[in-house]
C-alpha positions as CSV (number, residue, x, y, z in Angstrom):
1,X,-29.8,65.5,47.2
2,X,-34.7,68.2,53.1
3,X,-39.1,68.1,56.8
4,X,-41.7,70.9,55.8
5,X,-43.9,70.0,52.6
6,X,-44.5,72.3,49.7
7,X,-47.0,71.2,47.0
8,X,-46.7,72.2,43.4
9,X,-49.0,70.7,40.6
10,X,-47.0,70.3,37.6
11,X,-47.6,69.4,33.9
12,X,-49.4,66.2,33.0
13,X,-47.8,64.3,30.1
14,X,-49.7,61.3,28.6
15,X,-53.1,60.6,28.1
16,X,-53.3,57.4,29.8
17,X,-52.7,55.4,33.1
18,X,-51.8,52.3,34.1
19,X,-50.5,51.9,37.4
20,X,-49.0,53.2,40.7
21,X,-47.2,50.8,42.5
22,X,-50.7,48.4,41.5
23,X,-52.6,48.8,38.7
24,X,-54.0,52.0,38.3
25,X,-57.5,53.0,36.6
26,X,-57.5,54.7,33.1
27,X,-57.3,58.3,33.9
28,X,-55.5,58.2,37.3
29,X,-52.2,60.0,37.7
30,X,-48.8,59.0,38.9
31,X,-47.8,61.3,41.4
32,X,-43.7,62.2,41.1
33,X,-42.1,63.8,44.2
34,X,-38.8,65.7,43.3
35,X,-37.3,68.3,45.6
36,X,-37.5,71.5,43.5
37,X,-33.9,72.5,44.9
38,X,-31.5,71.3,43.1
39,X,-30.3,72.6,39.3
40,X,-29.6,72.0,37.4
41,X,-31.4,68.3,37.6
42,X,-34.7,69.9,39.2
43,X,-35.5,73.4,40.2
44,X,-38.8,75.1,40.8
45,X,-38.6,78.8,39.4
46,X,-40.7,81.8,41.2
47,X,-43.9,81.4,38.8
48,X,-44.2,77.6,40.3
49,X,-42.6,75.8,37.5
50,X,-40.1,72.6,37.6
51,X,-37.5,72.3,35.5
52,X,-34.2,70.5,35.2
53,X,-33.1,67.2,33.9
54,X,-34.7,65.0,36.8
55,X,-38.4,66.7,35.2
56,X,-37.3,66.2,31.7
57,X,-36.3,62.5,32.1
58,X,-39.6,62.0,34.4
59,X,-41.8,63.5,31.6
60,X,-40.0,61.4,29.2
61,X,-40.4,58.1,31.5
62,X,-44.0,58.8,31.8
63,X,-44.8,59.1,27.9
64,X,-42.9,56.0,27.2
65,X,-45.3,54.1,30.2
66,X,-48.3,55.9,28.6
67,X,-49.3,57.4,32.0
68,X,-50.3,60.7,33.2
69,X,-47.9,62.1,35.7
70,X,-48.3,65.0,38.1
71,X,-45.2,66.5,40.1
72,X,-45.2,67.7,43.8
73,X,-42.8,69.0,45.6
74,X,-41.1,68.1,49.4
75,X,-37.8,69.3,51.4
76,X,-35.3,66.8,51.0
77,X,-35.1,65.8,54.8
78,X,-38.6,64.7,54.6
79,X,-38.9,63.3,50.9
80,X,-38.5,59.5,52.1
81,X,-40.9,59.7,54.8
82,X,-43.3,61.4,52.4
83,X,-43.0,58.7,49.8
84,X,-43.7,55.8,52.6
85,X,-46.5,58.0,53.8
86,X,-48.0,57.8,50.2
87,X,-47.9,61.6,49.2
88,X,-46.8,60.7,46.2
89,X,-45.9,57.1,44.3
90,X,-42.0,57.8,43.4
91,X,-39.2,60.2,44.0
92,X,-37.3,61.7,40.6
93,X,-34.9,63.7,42.5
94,X,-31.7,62.7,41.7
95,X,-31.5,60.1,44.7
96,X,-28.6,57.8,44.9
97,X,-28.9,54.0,45.1
98,X,-27.0,53.2,48.2
99,X,-27.2,50.2,50.7
100,X,-29.1,52.2,53.5
101,X,-31.9,53.6,51.4
102,X,-32.5,50.5,50.1
103,X,-33.5,49.7,53.7
104,X,-36.2,52.0,53.1
105,X,-37.3,51.9,49.4
106,X,-36.9,50.2,46.3
107,X,-35.6,51.3,43.2
108,X,-35.2,51.5,39.3
109,X,-32.0,50.7,37.7
110,X,-29.9,53.6,37.7
111,X,-31.0,57.2,34.9
112,X,-27.6,58.7,35.6
113,X,-24.4,58.5,37.5
114,X,-21.8,61.5,38.3
115,X,-19.5,61.6,41.3
116,X,-18.6,64.3,43.7
117,X,-16.7,67.3,43.6
118,X,-15.3,69.8,46.0
119,X,-15.8,73.9,45.4
120,X,-13.5,76.9,46.8
121,X,-13.2,80.8,46.5
122,X,-11.7,81.5,43.5
123,X,-8.9,83.1,45.8
124,X,-8.6,80.2,48.2
125,X,-5.6,79.1,49.5
126,X,-6.9,75.5,49.5
127,X,-5.7,73.5,46.9
128,X,-5.9,69.6,47.3
129,X,-8.6,67.8,49.9
130,X,-5.3,67.5,52.3
131,X,-5.4,71.4,52.5
132,X,-8.9,70.7,53.9
133,X,-7.8,69.4,57.5
134,X,-9.2,71.9,60.0
135,X,-11.3,73.9,57.5
136,X,-15.1,74.3,57.5
137,X,-16.5,71.9,54.6
138,X,-20.2,72.8,53.5
139,X,-22.7,70.4,52.4
140,X,-26.6,69.7,52.0
141,X,-27.9,67.2,55.0
142,X,-28.8,63.8,54.0
143,X,-27.0,63.2,51.3
144,X,-24.4,61.0,49.8
145,X,-22.0,63.9,49.8
146,X,-22.2,64.8,53.5
147,X,-21.5,60.8,54.1
148,X,-18.5,61.3,51.7
149,X,-17.1,64.3,53.6
150,X,-17.5,62.4,57.1
151,X,-15.7,59.6,55.9
152,X,-12.7,60.3,53.6
153,X,-12.3,64.0,55.1
154,X,-12.5,63.2,58.8
155,X,-10.3,66.2,59.8
156,X,-12.5,69.0,58.6
157,X,-15.2,70.6,60.4
158,X,-18.4,69.5,58.2
159,X,-21.2,71.8,58.2
160,X,-24.7,70.7,57.1
161,X,-27.6,72.7,55.4
162,X,-31.3,71.8,54.2
163,X,-30.7,72.9,51.0
164,X,-27.6,73.8,48.4
165,X,-28.7,77.5,48.3
166,X,-27.6,77.9,51.9
167,X,-24.1,76.6,51.4
168,X,-23.4,78.4,48.3
169,X,-24.5,81.7,50.2
170,X,-22.1,81.1,53.0
171,X,-19.0,79.7,50.4
172,X,-19.5,83.1,48.7
173,X,-19.4,84.9,51.7
174,X,-16.7,83.1,53.3
175,X,-18.3,81.3,56.3
176,X,-17.2,77.9,55.0
177,X,-14.1,77.2,53.3
178,X,-15.3,74.6,50.6
179,X,-18.0,72.7,50.1
180,X,-19.1,69.4,48.4
181,X,-21.7,68.1,45.9
182,X,-22.3,66.0,43.0
183,X,-19.5,68.0,40.5
184,X,-22.7,68.7,37.7
185,X,-24.3,70.7,40.3
186,X,-21.1,72.4,41.1
187,X,-19.7,73.0,37.9
188,X,-23.3,74.5,36.2
189,X,-23.1,76.5,39.4
190,X,-19.4,77.9,39.4
191,X,-20.0,78.6,35.4
192,X,-23.2,81.1,36.2
193,X,-23.3,84.8,37.7
194,X,-24.4,83.5,40.7
195,X,-21.2,81.3,41.1
196,X,-18.8,83.5,39.9
197,X,-17.1,83.9,43.3
198,X,-16.0,80.3,43.0
199,X,-14.2,76.8,41.2
200,X,-13.7,73.1,41.3
201,X,-11.2,72.5,43.3
202,X,-11.1,68.6,42.2
203,X,-13.6,66.3,41.3
204,X,-13.3,63.1,43.6
205,X,-13.4,59.6,43.0
206,X,-16.5,57.9,43.9
207,X,-16.9,55.8,46.9
208,X,-19.6,53.2,45.4
209,X,-20.0,52.1,49.1
210,X,-21.4,55.5,49.7
211,X,-22.4,56.9,46.2
212,X,-23.6,53.9,45.0
213,X,-23.9,53.0,41.3
214,X,-26.0,56.1,40.7
215,X,-29.3,58.1,40.9
216,X,-32.6,55.8,40.6
217,X,-35.9,56.4,40.8
218,X,-37.1,55.4,44.4
219,X,-40.6,53.3,44.6
220,X,-42.2,52.2,48.2
221,X,-40.3,49.1,49.6
222,X,-42.1,45.8,47.7
223,X,-43.4,47.9,45.3
224,X,-40.8,46.4,42.5
225,X,-43.1,46.1,40.0
226,X,-43.4,49.9,39.7
227,X,-39.6,49.8,39.9
228,X,-39.2,47.6,37.1
229,X,-41.8,49.5,34.9
230,X,-39.2,52.6,35.4
231,X,-36.5,50.3,34.5
232,X,-38.1,49.2,31.4
233,X,-38.8,52.5,30.3
234,X,-35.0,54.1,30.8
235,X,-33.8,51.6,28.8
236,X,-36.1,52.2,26.1
237,X,-35.6,56.1,25.9
238,X,-32.2,55.3,26.0
239,X,-32.3,53.1,23.0
240,X,-35.0,55.6,20.9
241,X,-33.1,58.6,21.5
242,X,-35.2,60.7,23.9
243,X,-32.3,60.1,26.6
244,X,-29.9,61.9,24.5
245,X,-32.1,64.6,23.5
246,X,-33.1,65.4,27.1
247,X,-29.4,64.9,28.1
248,X,-28.0,67.2,25.4
249,X,-30.7,70.0,26.4
250,X,-28.1,70.5,29.8
251,X,-24.8,68.5,29.4
252,X,-21.8,68.1,26.8
253,X,-21.6,64.9,27.9
254,X,-23.7,61.9,28.7
255,X,-24.8,62.0,32.2
256,X,-25.6,58.4,32.3
257,X,-22.1,57.4,32.4
258,X,-20.6,54.1,32.5
């Protein structure tokens, strides 16, 4: 789930605007921050277009709320500080709702929930979590998956990366023995040509204290009215079929979870 800033304008969604934390004047925009480097959830293409599940869900939520939205990208490590600095109004970037983050931001209810997994090279001798003892395990920094590895795999050497692309290259090149991330992220990668080197070794049981109840939409601390509006919109698109439409574009199962 990152400190330099990269801003790219994205698409406008609806014609009218109501709020951004407090009431917004008609015609103003709700600015959404995302990472743009976490496929299939959010990814910035070479032409500057943002794509992915997070992006399409955000567009559906903005349309449901009748607000005009614009996206900007922000490296993951700096995304919460950028929100606090009012560079954008909300984060929609597969951010897990955790007690640590709740000290800094407020969240909507979850909009999806998937667990962690470990990937290894196809010819790896590593077969179980126990086999990771003494091995180098890659993870993206400042993520719940890195925290999960620190707690549950303390005998592994944890190597942290700014983005998922970098740990993938190191796993392919044999510079790490395994990597940990969201099961969907890793599954989509190993099914692609880019991930042909590797396979899912195991899907892990989430740790609720670390992984939380799922990914939510983060807003600045105290802006609960905006978080509540996002929660209401999530319920609405779940009920009217728009969520399923987006879900089925990316996944063959309900990513919302239990």
